[in-house]
C-alpha positions as a printed Julia matrix, in Angstrom:
326×3 Matrix{Float64}:
  75.93   -66.76  41.94
  75.87   -64.29  39.06
  76.54   -61.3   41.3
  79.23   -63.19  43.17
  81.2    -64.07  40.06
  80.75   -60.59  38.61
  82.51   -58.93  41.49
  84.94   -61.66  42.45
  87.79   -60.21  40.41
  87.19   -56.74  41.81
  87.27   -57.88  45.4
  90.25   -60.21  45.05
  92.25   -57.47  43.33
  91.3    -55.03  46.03
  92.27   -57.45  48.81
  95.61   -57.97  47.08
  96.09   -54.22  47.06
  95.45   -54.07  50.8
  97.89   -56.86  51.53
 100.78   -56.03  49.22
 100.34   -52.56  47.83
 100.48   -51.84  44.11
 103.0    -49.18  43.16
 102.85   -45.65  44.51
  99.7    -44.71  46.42
  99.2    -41.18  47.84
  98.47   -41.03  51.56
  96.45   -38.61  53.67
  97.84   -37.02  56.81
  96.19   -39.75  58.91
  98.09   -42.42  57.01
  95.15   -43.74  54.96
  95.86   -44.46  51.3
  93.93   -42.32  48.85
  92.14   -44.14  46.03
  90.29   -41.28  44.34
  88.97   -37.79  44.95
  86.38   -35.55  43.35
  85.72   -31.92  44.19
  87.45   -32.28  47.5
  85.73   -35.52  48.5
  88.29   -38.24  49.14
  87.79   -42.0   48.73
  90.3    -43.95  50.78
  91.29   -47.6   50.74
  89.48   -48.06  54.06
  86.23   -46.48  52.85
  86.34   -48.42  49.6
  86.95   -51.65  51.5
  83.97   -51.0   53.78
  81.72   -50.29  50.79
  82.85   -53.41  48.93
  82.56   -55.52  52.07
  79.01   -54.4   52.76
  77.85   -54.98  49.18
  79.58   -58.07  47.86
  82.12   -59.59  50.22
  79.82   -62.08  51.96
  79.01   -64.03  48.79
  82.61   -64.02  47.61
  83.83   -65.07  51.06
  81.43   -68.05  51.06
  82.63   -69.08  47.59
  86.27   -68.83  48.66
  85.64   -70.83  51.85
  83.73   -73.56  50.01
  86.27   -73.77  47.21
  89.1    -74.21  49.73
  87.22   -77.05  51.47
  85.73   -78.71  48.41
  88.89   -78.76  46.3
  90.5    -80.81  49.03
  87.54   -83.07  49.82
  86.26   -83.5   46.25
  89.2    -83.07  43.86
  88.4    -82.85  40.19
  88.71   -86.3   38.61
  88.05   -87.74  35.17
  84.4    -88.41  35.91
  83.78   -84.84  37.06
  85.64   -83.49  34.03
  83.43   -85.56  31.73
  80.3    -84.28  33.48
  81.41   -80.64  33.21
  82.49   -81.09  29.59
  79.07   -82.46  28.65
  77.31   -79.57  30.39
  79.43   -76.99  28.57
  79.0    -78.73  25.22
  75.23   -78.83  25.72
  75.1    -75.1   26.41
  77.32   -74.43  23.39
  74.91   -76.4   21.21
  72.0    -74.37  22.57
  73.68   -70.95  22.25
  76.03   -71.34  19.27
  78.07   -68.2   18.65
  76.33   -66.49  21.57
  77.91   -68.85  24.13
  80.14   -66.26  25.82
  77.38   -63.66  25.93
  74.95   -66.24  27.33
  77.18   -67.42  30.17
  77.97   -63.82  31.07
  74.3    -62.83  31.08
  72.88   -65.88  32.88
  75.81   -66.83  35.12
  78.02   -63.74  35.36
  80.99   -65.65  33.91
  83.47   -63.63  31.88
  85.13   -66.6   30.17
  84.64   -70.29  29.5
  87.28   -71.14  32.1
  85.53   -69.04  34.74
  82.23   -70.71  33.85
  83.88   -74.11  34.07
  85.12   -73.35  37.58
  81.6    -72.29  38.58
  80.23   -75.62  37.35
  82.97   -77.52  39.17
  82.16   -75.74  42.44
  78.45   -76.48  42.06
  79.17   -80.14  41.32
  81.42   -80.33  44.36
  78.68   -78.76  46.48
  76.19   -81.28  45.14
  78.52   -84.12  46.09
  79.0    -82.66  49.57
  75.25   -82.27  50.12
  74.49   -85.82  49.01
  77.25   -87.23  51.23
  75.81   -85.32  54.19
  72.29   -86.6   53.56
  73.62   -90.16  53.31
  74.64   -89.88  56.97
  70.97   -89.27  57.81
  69.75   -92.5   56.17
  69.01   -95.24  58.7
  69.17   -99.02  58.27
  65.46   -99.11  59.05
  64.69   -96.79  56.13
  66.86   -98.87  53.81
  65.19  -102.11  54.84
  61.71  -100.62  54.48
  62.45   -99.41  50.95
  63.91  -102.8   50.1
  60.84  -104.66  51.38
  58.3   -102.28  49.85
  59.85  -101.22  46.57
  62.55  -103.58  45.34
  61.44  -106.31  42.97
  63.11  -108.58  40.45
  63.2   -107.79  36.74
  60.37  -109.11  34.63
  60.1   -109.82  30.92
  56.94  -109.08  28.96
  55.48  -108.86  25.49
  52.6   -106.65  24.45
  50.16  -105.86  21.71
  49.5   -102.13  21.42
  46.37  -100.72  19.83
  46.56   -96.96  19.28
  43.35   -94.95  18.9
  43.53   -93.25  15.49
  42.76   -89.75  16.75
  43.94   -86.36  15.49
  43.86   -82.9   17.03
  41.37   -81.73  14.41
  38.71   -84.22  15.56
  35.75   -83.27  17.7
  35.39   -84.77  21.17
  32.72   -87.12  19.84
  34.99   -88.29  17.01
  37.87   -88.86  19.42
  35.64   -90.85  21.74
  34.48   -93.0   18.83
  38.1    -93.77  17.88
  38.92   -94.62  21.51
  36.02   -97.07  21.62
  37.07   -98.55  18.3
  40.6    -99.22  19.62
  39.27  -100.64  22.9
  36.89  -102.97  21.09
  39.72  -104.24  18.88
  41.79  -104.94  22.0
  38.85  -106.88  23.46
  38.59  -108.91  20.26
  42.29  -109.77  20.44
  41.93  -110.91  24.06
  39.05  -113.14  22.94
  41.31  -114.65  20.26
  43.92  -115.35  22.95
  41.24  -116.99  25.08
  40.43  -119.2   22.13
  44.02  -120.38  21.93
  45.54  -118.2   19.22
  49.27  -117.47  19.62
  50.24  -114.18  21.23
  53.26  -113.69  18.95
  51.21  -114.14  15.79
  48.54  -111.73  16.99
  51.2   -109.17  17.95
  52.71  -109.32  14.49
  49.29  -108.89  12.89
  47.69  -106.24  15.11
  50.26  -104.38  17.27
  50.89  -100.73  16.47
  54.27  -100.91  18.22
  56.26  -101.71  15.1
  59.56  -101.66  17.0
  58.83  -105.11  18.38
  55.73  -106.5   16.69
  57.8   -108.78  14.44
  59.38  -110.24  17.61
  55.96  -111.07  19.04
  55.8   -107.8   20.97
  58.83  -108.73  23.11
  59.93  -105.83  25.34
  62.77  -107.63  27.08
  63.47  -107.39  30.8
  62.62  -104.26  32.76
  62.08  -103.06  36.32
  60.03  -100.44  38.1
  60.2    -96.94  36.72
  60.97   -97.96  33.14
  57.45   -98.22  31.73
  54.18   -96.32  31.84
  52.84   -96.6   35.41
  49.6    -98.39  34.45
  51.46  -100.76  32.12
  54.07  -101.54  34.75
  51.54  -102.19  37.51
  49.53  -104.58  35.35
  52.63  -106.43  34.16
  53.97  -107.0   37.67
  50.61  -108.29  38.89
  50.57  -111.03  36.27
  51.81  -114.53  36.92
  54.49  -115.84  34.6
  52.88  -117.07  31.39
  49.62  -115.12  31.97
  48.22  -112.22  29.93
  45.92  -109.37  30.89
  42.22  -110.27  30.56
  41.27  -106.63  30.06
  43.03  -103.99  27.97
  45.45  -101.77  29.9
  45.15   -98.05  29.11
  48.37   -96.03  28.93
  49.46   -92.75  27.39
  50.15   -94.68  24.18
  46.9    -96.56  23.79
  45.52   -99.95  24.83
  47.81  -102.85  25.69
  47.4   -106.58  26.01
  50.36  -107.72  28.13
  51.91  -111.18  28.39
  54.36  -111.81  31.22
  56.97  -114.19  29.82
  59.65  -114.37  32.52
  60.67  -113.01  35.92
  63.82  -112.88  38.01
  64.2   -113.29  41.74
  64.36  -110.21  43.93
  68.02  -109.14  44.31
  69.7   -109.44  47.7
  69.8   -106.3   49.81
  73.59  -106.08  49.72
  73.6   -105.84  45.92
  71.13  -102.93  45.77
  71.93  -101.15  49.04
  73.91   -98.31  47.43
  71.15   -97.74  44.86
  68.54   -97.61  47.62
  70.62   -95.05  49.52
  70.85   -92.86  46.4
  67.08   -93.05  45.96
  66.45   -92.17  49.61
  68.9    -89.26  49.44
  67.02   -87.82  46.45
  63.71   -88.23  48.26
  64.99   -86.49  51.38
  66.37   -83.57  49.36
  63.08   -83.26  47.49
  61.13   -83.28  50.76
  63.4    -80.85  52.64
  65.19   -78.13  50.68
  66.88   -76.92  53.87
  69.21   -79.91  53.73
  71.15   -78.2   50.94
  71.97   -75.34  53.31
  72.46   -77.46  56.42
  74.92   -79.75  54.66
  77.26   -76.93  53.66
  76.97   -75.23  57.05
  77.97   -78.48  58.75
  80.84   -78.99  56.31
  82.23   -75.54  57.16
  81.89   -76.27  60.88
  83.72   -79.57  60.47
  86.56   -77.66  58.86
  86.66   -75.24  61.82
  85.46   -72.14  59.99
  86.03   -68.93  61.94
  85.05   -65.56  60.49
  87.08   -62.98  62.38
  85.62   -59.89  60.71
  82.68   -58.94  62.97
  80.58   -57.42  60.21
  81.11   -60.32  57.8
  80.38   -62.81  60.58
  77.08   -61.04  61.19
  76.29   -61.02  57.46
  77.08   -64.73  57.17
  74.95   -65.71  60.18
  72.02   -63.6   58.98
  72.33   -65.07  55.49
  72.22   -68.64  56.8
  69.26   -67.85  59.07
  67.39   -66.23  56.16
  68.1    -69.18  53.85
  66.9    -71.73  56.39
  63.75   -69.78  57.24
  62.85   -69.14  53.59
  62.98   -72.81  52.53
  59.74   -74.76  52.66
């Protein structure tokens, strides 16, 4: 990408020269235009073109082809503009006054507008790849994910006991603090067994001060929103039940009370979300799909590369990309 953008202006200017001419150009006896000479060695338009073509033209050609297709299929809209704006603003915050130098060094962009166009093209490619992978998703895969993974929201409260450990402690000291926190959690569970109110105990003991005054209420949530161990334990509970053993998470020890649950949503209401999840999983499992998608898109748009050498370069490039992906 960096090399492509670096030489894009050079190649486009040179192609324009070939097509239209640019003022007076000296010609050799064989009719070839002379670009430069040094100590009797002559560089012609044809020789310069061959050198540029062999070094850089393949990448620029691919960018030009994709831009032509993608601008038509995925025109820039307000949502894409907002996405690109946020990306640029983030990089500006990270680089400050060095923004232009940074985008030139890391991306080969000579201006903010050039960098913006690069981001637009990459976003368009991402959209094209995801749309291609969506065509590979079967109804069977969607139904399986729905049956295995989709659940209704649940509502829970918790009491969190954090072990009071510091990095300066020895392993023995840390272990003692862990046991102290676990024993306190066990004592709280015993109080619950004896009929004490969960909300009152949360207000008194919970180290999660963001919700302890509300009885430890965490509101409704679904899979993927909480610590894995916490989430698993919460979903296994029946409504109105609490965990009989402390649940260990990255934050400490939890006593969890499941206070409410919603019915599993109908497939039609979550189908598009399931497809997005499955697309991401397929792309993660098979990096070649990123290449295959764009190759297929170019074929659909009847790509023909008439220059024999560039056709060979393109085919070899695609073969190399597909064989190098794991």
